Residue frames relative to the residue before (quaternion, step in Angstrom):
aa qw qx qy qz dx dy dz
X 1.0000 0.0000 0.0000 0.0000 0.00 0.00 0.00
X 0.5330 0.6333 -0.4159 0.3766 3.60 1.18 -0.37
X 0.6613 0.4895 -0.3061 0.4789 3.59 0.95 -0.85
X 0.6324 0.5258 -0.3277 0.4649 3.59 1.02 -0.78
X 0.6379 0.5215 -0.3249 0.4643 3.57 1.01 -0.80
X 0.6400 0.5317 -0.3316 0.4447 3.59 0.91 -0.87
X 0.6672 0.4745 -0.2973 0.4912 3.59 0.96 -0.83
X 0.6603 0.5311 -0.3105 0.4307 3.59 0.89 -0.93
X 0.6571 0.5106 -0.3159 0.4557 3.58 0.96 -0.83
X 0.6586 0.5146 -0.3100 0.4531 3.59 1.06 -0.70
X 0.5743 0.5867 -0.3903 0.4166 3.58 1.18 -0.46
X 0.3456 -0.7368 0.5533 0.1777 3.52 -0.70 1.14
X 0.5581 -0.6248 0.4252 0.3426 3.59 -0.94 0.83
X 0.5880 0.5680 -0.3857 0.4276 3.61 1.09 -0.55
X 0.6186 0.5292 -0.3454 0.4669 3.58 1.12 -0.55
X 0.7029 0.4590 -0.2617 0.4761 3.56 1.12 -0.62
X 0.7939 0.2792 -0.1311 0.5240 3.58 1.03 -0.76
X 0.1284 0.8351 -0.5279 0.0868 3.60 1.06 0.62
X 0.7306 -0.4232 0.2959 0.4468 3.56 -1.29 0.23
X 0.7672 0.2096 -0.1106 0.5960 3.56 0.92 -0.93
X 0.2469 -0.7953 0.5345 0.1440 3.55 -0.10 1.27
X 0.2195 -0.7732 0.5840 0.1139 3.56 -0.67 1.10
X 0.6870 -0.5154 0.3304 0.3915 3.53 -1.24 0.52
X 0.6631 0.5232 -0.3221 0.4276 3.59 0.95 -0.79
X 0.5853 0.6304 -0.3761 0.3443 3.60 1.02 -0.65
X 0.6657 0.4678 -0.3386 0.4726 3.66 0.82 -0.73
X 0.6191 0.5362 -0.3501 0.4545 3.58 1.03 -0.70
X 0.6546 0.5044 -0.3082 0.4713 3.58 0.93 -0.91
X 0.6450 0.5192 -0.3177 0.4621 3.57 1.01 -0.79
X 0.6388 0.5154 -0.3181 0.4744 3.58 0.98 -0.84
X 0.6697 0.4950 -0.2958 0.4680 3.58 0.91 -0.90
X 0.5977 0.5556 -0.3528 0.4579 3.57 1.11 -0.67
X 0.6691 0.4941 -0.2936 0.4711 3.59 0.94 -0.88
X 0.6569 0.5074 -0.3074 0.4653 3.57 0.95 -0.88
X 0.6450 0.5230 -0.3259 0.4518 3.59 0.92 -0.88
X 0.6399 0.5171 -0.3296 0.4632 3.58 0.95 -0.82
X 0.7006 0.4769 -0.2773 0.4526 3.57 0.84 -0.97
X 0.6327 0.5260 -0.3355 0.4587 3.60 1.01 -0.71
X 0.6877 0.4831 -0.2811 0.4633 3.58 1.10 -0.64
X 0.4522 0.6686 -0.4645 0.3643 3.61 1.22 0.15
X 0.5201 0.6762 -0.4000 0.3352 3.58 1.16 -0.59
X 0.8136 0.2383 -0.0911 0.5225 3.56 0.84 -1.02
X 0.5431 0.6431 -0.3819 0.3815 3.59 1.25 0.17
X 0.5707 -0.5521 0.4685 0.3873 3.55 -1.28 0.36
X 0.6798 -0.4833 0.3515 0.4251 3.57 -1.25 0.31
X 0.6486 0.5279 -0.3121 0.4509 3.57 1.00 -0.85
X 0.6748 0.4768 -0.2883 0.4839 3.57 0.88 -0.93
X 0.6403 0.5198 -0.3263 0.4618 3.59 0.96 -0.83
X 0.6355 0.5228 -0.3293 0.4629 3.58 0.99 -0.79
X 0.6222 0.5225 -0.3311 0.4798 3.60 1.05 -0.73
X 0.6446 0.5124 -0.3156 0.4716 3.58 0.98 -0.85
X 0.6550 0.5139 -0.3084 0.4601 3.58 0.97 -0.86
X 0.6415 0.5217 -0.3256 0.4586 3.60 0.96 -0.82
X 0.6736 0.4848 -0.2946 0.4738 3.57 0.90 -0.93
X 0.6595 0.4982 -0.3097 0.4701 3.60 0.94 -0.85
X 0.6365 0.5166 -0.3265 0.4705 3.61 1.04 -0.71
X 0.6191 0.5261 -0.3351 0.4772 3.58 1.08 -0.71
X 0.6502 0.5021 -0.3014 0.4841 3.56 1.00 -0.86
X 0.6305 0.5395 -0.3257 0.4532 3.58 0.98 -0.87
X 0.6213 0.5494 -0.3413 0.4424 3.60 0.98 -0.80
X 0.6263 0.5289 -0.3340 0.4653 3.60 1.02 -0.76
X 0.6867 0.4795 -0.2842 0.4667 3.57 0.91 -0.92
X 0.5975 0.5453 -0.3671 0.4592 3.59 1.09 -0.57
X 0.6376 0.5084 -0.3171 0.4843 3.60 1.03 -0.80
X 0.6965 0.4794 -0.2803 0.4544 3.56 0.79 -1.03
X 0.6444 0.5367 -0.3255 0.4366 3.60 1.01 -0.78
X 0.5950 0.5537 -0.3707 0.4494 3.59 1.14 -0.47
X 0.6992 0.4514 -0.2564 0.4915 3.56 1.09 -0.75
X 0.8069 0.0396 0.0345 0.5884 3.58 0.95 -0.92
X 0.1384 -0.8568 0.4909 0.0754 3.58 0.41 1.22
X 0.6218 0.5673 -0.3608 0.4017 3.61 0.95 -0.75
X 0.7271 0.4305 -0.2418 0.4771 3.59 0.95 -0.84
X 0.8237 0.3257 -0.1313 0.4451 3.57 0.84 -0.94
X 0.5332 0.6368 -0.4181 0.3678 3.63 1.13 -0.34
X 0.6432 0.5151 -0.3642 0.4340 3.65 0.85 -0.72
X 0.6609 0.4925 -0.3103 0.4737 3.61 0.98 -0.81
X 0.6240 0.5338 -0.3292 0.4662 3.57 1.04 -0.78
X 0.6795 0.5001 -0.2905 0.4515 3.57 0.92 -0.91
X 0.6243 0.5223 -0.3432 0.4687 3.61 1.02 -0.75
X 0.6670 0.4866 -0.3035 0.4757 3.59 0.91 -0.90
X 0.6320 0.5329 -0.3226 0.4609 3.57 1.00 -0.84
X 0.6510 0.5152 -0.3121 0.4620 3.60 0.97 -0.87
X 0.6684 0.5005 -0.3001 0.4611 3.57 0.93 -0.89
X 0.6332 0.5135 -0.3309 0.4753 3.59 1.00 -0.76
X 0.6442 0.5111 -0.3186 0.4714 3.59 0.96 -0.86
X 0.6301 0.5350 -0.3309 0.4553 3.60 1.01 -0.80
X 0.6801 0.4867 -0.2936 0.4630 3.58 0.85 -0.97
X 0.7032 0.4440 -0.2533 0.4942 3.58 1.08 -0.71
X 0.4566 -0.7181 0.4132 0.3242 3.60 1.33 0.18
X 0.3989 0.6630 -0.5109 0.3745 3.57 1.06 0.79
X 0.1466 -0.8815 0.4426 0.0745 3.52 0.59 1.27
X 0.6616 0.4958 -0.3232 0.4605 3.61 0.85 -0.86
X 0.6582 0.5088 -0.3004 0.4665 3.56 0.95 -0.89
X 0.6488 0.5134 -0.3184 0.4627 3.59 0.93 -0.87
X 0.6511 0.5200 -0.3178 0.4525 3.60 0.87 -0.93
X 0.6668 0.4973 -0.2970 0.4690 3.58 0.91 -0.90
X 0.6954 0.4979 -0.2779 0.4372 3.57 0.88 -0.98
X 0.5998 0.5392 -0.3742 0.4577 3.63 1.04 -0.64
X 0.6626 0.4996 -0.2988 0.4713 3.58 0.95 -0.88
X 0.6459 0.5154 -0.3124 0.4687 3.57 0.97 -0.87
X 0.6467 0.5263 -0.3144 0.4538 3.58 0.99 -0.85
X 0.6618 0.5022 -0.3087 0.4632 3.58 0.91 -0.89
X 0.6695 0.4902 -0.3000 0.4707 3.60 0.95 -0.86
X 0.6535 0.5061 -0.3168 0.4653 3.60 0.96 -0.84
X 0.6442 0.5083 -0.3189 0.4742 3.59 1.00 -0.79
X 0.6373 0.5159 -0.3279 0.4692 3.58 0.99 -0.80
X 0.6568 0.5164 -0.3045 0.4574 3.59 0.92 -0.92
X 0.7112 0.4423 -0.2462 0.4878 3.57 1.07 -0.77
X 0.4587 -0.6925 0.4426 0.3379 3.59 1.25 -0.18
X 0.4671 0.6610 -0.4456 0.3826 3.59 1.22 0.49
X 0.1641 -0.8488 0.4970 0.0743 3.56 0.44 1.29
X 0.6356 0.5368 -0.3392 0.4390 3.60 0.96 -0.82
X 0.6869 0.4640 -0.2826 0.4828 3.59 1.00 -0.78
X 0.5850 0.5480 -0.3578 0.4790 3.57 1.13 -0.60
X 0.6422 0.5163 -0.3111 0.4735 3.58 0.99 -0.87
X 0.6724 0.5007 -0.2993 0.4557 3.57 0.89 -0.93
X 0.6368 0.5225 -0.3339 0.4582 3.60 0.96 -0.82
X 0.6701 0.4824 -0.3005 0.4773 3.60 0.95 -0.84
X 0.6476 0.5178 -0.3291 0.4518 3.59 0.98 -0.79
X 0.6580 0.4884 -0.3053 0.4852 3.59 0.97 -0.81
X 0.6274 0.5220 -0.3318 0.4731 3.59 1.05 -0.74
X 0.6285 0.5308 -0.3356 0.4589 3.60 0.99 -0.79
X 0.6492 0.5088 -0.3081 0.4741 3.57 0.98 -0.85
X 0.6187 0.5505 -0.3197 0.4604 3.57 1.03 -0.89
X 0.7209 0.4337 -0.2548 0.4767 3.60 0.79 -1.02
X 0.6034 0.5643 -0.3575 0.4355 3.57 1.08 -0.64
X 0.6693 0.4828 -0.3118 0.4708 3.62 0.93 -0.78
X 0.6817 0.4340 -0.2813 0.5174 3.58 1.24 -0.36
X 0.4368 -0.7483 0.4048 0.2922 3.55 1.38 0.28
X 0.4270 0.6522 -0.5026 0.3736 3.56 0.98 0.87
X 0.2701 -0.8245 0.4810 0.1260 3.53 0.05 1.36
X 0.6396 0.5475 -0.3421 0.4173 3.60 0.91 -0.84
X 0.7118 0.4317 -0.2606 0.4889 3.61 0.75 -1.00
X 0.5993 0.5575 -0.3580 0.4493 3.58 1.08 -0.71
X 0.6916 0.4759 -0.2768 0.4675 3.58 0.81 -1.01
X 0.6349 0.5358 -0.3350 0.4445 3.58 0.94 -0.85
X 0.7239 0.4365 -0.2562 0.4688 3.60 0.71 -1.05
X 0.6162 0.5328 -0.3487 0.4635 3.60 1.05 -0.69
X 0.6542 0.5008 -0.3063 0.4769 3.60 0.96 -0.87
X 0.6474 0.5075 -0.3217 0.4688 3.61 0.95 -0.83
X 0.6287 0.5228 -0.3306 0.4713 3.59 1.00 -0.82
X 0.6465 0.5259 -0.3119 0.4562 3.56 0.91 -0.96
X 0.6727 0.5008 -0.2951 0.4578 3.58 0.87 -0.97
X 0.6578 0.5002 -0.3086 0.4711 3.59 1.00 -0.79
X 0.6453 0.4990 -0.3258 0.4779 3.59 0.94 -0.82
X 0.6278 0.5278 -0.3288 0.4682 3.58 1.07 -0.75
X 0.6496 0.5132 -0.3049 0.4709 3.58 0.96 -0.88
X 0.6810 0.4889 -0.2702 0.4735 3.56 1.04 -0.83
X 0.4367 -0.7108 0.4461 0.3242 3.57 1.19 -0.50
X 0.3783 0.7320 -0.4773 0.3053 3.58 1.18 0.53
X 0.1513 -0.8587 0.4848 0.0682 3.56 0.44 1.27
X 0.6532 0.5079 -0.3231 0.4594 3.60 0.94 -0.82
X 0.6476 0.5088 -0.3173 0.4701 3.59 1.01 -0.78
X 0.6309 0.5271 -0.3318 0.4626 3.59 1.01 -0.78
X 0.6490 0.5112 -0.3096 0.4707 3.56 0.97 -0.86
X 0.6296 0.5316 -0.3222 0.4659 3.58 1.00 -0.86
X 0.6794 0.4829 -0.2901 0.4702 3.59 0.92 -0.90
X 0.6428 0.5195 -0.3321 0.4546 3.62 0.97 -0.77
X 0.6482 0.5037 -0.3189 0.4739 3.59 1.05 -0.72
X 0.7017 0.4608 -0.2664 0.4736 3.58 0.93 -0.90
X 0.7887 0.1325 -0.0281 0.5997 3.58 1.06 -0.82
X 0.2648 -0.8231 0.4774 0.1562 3.62 0.18 1.24
X 0.6075 0.5723 -0.3592 0.4176 3.59 1.11 -0.56
X 0.5189 0.6645 -0.4065 0.3521 3.63 1.21 -0.31
X 0.6790 0.4974 -0.2992 0.4494 3.59 1.05 -0.63
X 0.6744 0.4587 -0.2737 0.5098 3.57 1.30 -0.21
X 0.4535 -0.6786 0.5084 0.2747 3.55 -0.90 0.95
X 0.1426 -0.7976 0.5842 0.0481 3.58 -0.81 1.02
X 0.1773 -0.8245 0.5327 0.0709 3.59 -0.10 1.29
X 0.6357 0.5565 -0.3377 0.4150 3.60 1.18 -0.41
X 0.5609 0.6231 -0.3889 0.3819 3.57 1.23 -0.30
X 0.1213 -0.7912 0.5978 0.0441 3.54 -0.72 1.08
X 0.5895 -0.5542 0.4347 0.3955 3.53 -1.24 0.34
X 0.5289 -0.6659 0.4191 0.3182 3.60 -1.07 0.61
X 0.6212 0.5008 -0.3643 0.4802 3.58 1.23 0.08
X 0.3887 -0.6935 0.5447 0.2671 3.53 -1.15 0.50
X 0.6615 -0.4735 0.3683 0.4501 3.54 -1.26 0.17
X 0.6070 -0.5870 0.3925 0.3646 3.56 -1.14 0.65
X 0.6610 0.5185 -0.3284 0.4316 3.58 1.02 -0.70
X 0.5596 0.5816 -0.4005 0.4338 3.62 1.26 -0.07
X 0.4437 -0.7206 0.4326 0.3108 3.57 1.25 -0.28
X 0.6422 0.4912 -0.3313 0.4864 3.60 1.25 0.24
X 0.0638 -0.7678 0.6332 0.0734 3.53 -1.21 0.48
X 0.7250 -0.4486 0.2973 0.4298 3.56 -1.29 0.29
X 0.6617 0.5207 -0.3269 0.4292 3.59 0.84 -0.91
X 0.6569 0.5099 -0.3129 0.4589 3.60 0.95 -0.84
X 0.6552 0.5103 -0.3063 0.4653 3.55 0.98 -0.87
X 0.6549 0.5112 -0.3094 0.4627 3.57 0.97 -0.89
X 0.6380 0.5215 -0.3292 0.4611 3.59 0.93 -0.87
X 0.6690 0.4984 -0.3030 0.4607 3.56 0.87 -0.94
X 0.6338 0.5413 -0.3287 0.4442 3.58 0.98 -0.84
X 0.6873 0.4772 -0.2901 0.4646 3.59 0.89 -0.93
X 0.6330 0.5187 -0.3362 0.4661 3.60 1.01 -0.76
X 0.6761 0.4923 -0.2986 0.4597 3.58 0.86 -0.94
X 0.6954 0.4764 -0.2907 0.4528 3.60 0.85 -0.94
X 0.6508 0.5070 -0.3379 0.4530 3.61 1.04 -0.58
X 0.6661 0.4918 -0.3013 0.4729 3.60 1.21 -0.39
X 0.6030 0.5720 -0.3571 0.4263 3.57 1.24 -0.21
């Protein structure tokens, strides 16, 4: 993400908000926000705060656009919202928003964004050492990238996670059936409450 941040910072806002907004511009803007937030991990508090301010400014744009065209812009807004919640250590909110972003992207037919939401969710769960959710979201990201035809990304994932090239029939979704009366948010809340008491 460091290289992505370097490119994103060089992008002049006029290139992103030109008179005739092209389809690629919102995507570039979303990626700019994500790159900034991903780089908070290794940044000083001051630099991270700058990244958060810029990402919040970008999020505000997507909130406006999502009011006019929710199908196109809500998934990007939700991904940025999830990343901001993650950086601010709002774990329950981040977990919920990653799922919402993936579902919104799927509903909108934005497979690349669905893949990105799952990949970011996998990273989120991996840092919390939750192998089940990490594997689930990583597999979903892989499947979405495969559906999208992102061959270089698939190769990158197979190198980083050798199990990606092998079909895993034992992997179940992290949600239970609706008739069980449980959902992902309830399970996540319970997990955080239990772990904070240990």
